C-alpha positions in Angstrom: 1.3 -32.2 18.7 3.9 -30.9 21.1 7.3 -29.4 20.2 10.3 -28.2 22.1 11.4 -25.0 20.5 14.9 -23.7 21.0 15.1 -19.9 20.4 18.4 -18.1 20.2 18.5 -14.3 20.4 21.2 -12.8 18.2 23.9 -11.5 20.6 24.4 -8.5 18.3 20.8 -7.4 19.1 20.9 -3.9 20.6 20.0 -4.0 24.3 17.8 -0.9 23.7 15.7 -2.9 21.2 15.2 -5.7 23.7 14.3 -3.3 26.5 11.8 -1.5 24.2 10.1 -4.7 23.1 10.1 -6.5 26.5 6.6 -5.4 27.6 5.1 -6.6 24.3 7.1 -9.9 24.4 5.8 -10.6 28.0 2.2 -9.8 26.9 2.4 -12.1 23.9 3.9 -14.9 26.0 1.0 -14.5 28.4 -1.5 -14.7 25.6 0.1 -17.9 24.1 -0.1 -19.5 27.6 -3.7 -18.5 28.0 -4.5 -20.0 24.6 -2.7 -23.3 25.6 -0.2 -23.0 22.8 2.7 -22.3 25.1 3.0 -24.7 28.0 6.2 -23.6 29.6 9.3 -21.5 28.9 12.8 -21.7 30.2 15.5 -19.1 29.9 19.3 -19.5 30.2 21.1 -17.3 32.7 22.1 -15.0 29.9 18.4 -14.7 28.8 19.6 -15.1 25.2 18.8 -18.9 24.9 15.2 -19.9 25.4 13.5 -23.3 25.4 9.7 -23.6 25.2 7.2 -26.4 25.1 4.5 -25.5 22.5 1.4 -27.4 21.5 -0.6 -27.1 18.3 -2.4 -29.1 15.6 0.7 -28.9 13.3 4.2 -27.6 13.1 2.8 -24.7 11.1 0.5 -23.6 13.9 3.5 -23.7 16.4 5.7 -21.8 13.9 3.1 -19.2 13.5 2.8 -18.7 17.2 6.6 -18.4 17.6 6.8 -16.0 14.7 4.2 -13.8 16.5 6.6 -13.0 19.3 7.9 -9.4 19.1 11.5 -10.7 19.7 11.2 -13.1 16.7 12.9 -10.8 14.3 16.1 -11.1 16.4 15.8 -14.9 16.9 16.7 -18.2 15.2 14.4 -21.1 16.0 14.8 -24.9 16.0 11.7 -27.1 16.3 11.7 -30.7 17.6 8.5 -32.7 17.7 8.1 -34.6 21.0 7.1 -38.2 21.2 3.5 -38.7 22.6 2.8 -42.0 24.2 
């Protein structure tokens, strides 16, 4: 199953927190790509809105992957399953 996931970083998140977690976030994104769970990621120009294409056996698998991101504690997430033809 594939999902487009919209992630919104809370604009009130301290920039210092983002800077501190950025190396871990990048590393986790790379791991998810290596595992085939994360196919692609798109950032808005503000870098506060993120869209990703994730793949997994279920919504729960994808949610677990997204929740493993270090930035997740500052995010809201919306999941939309994609049509597979």
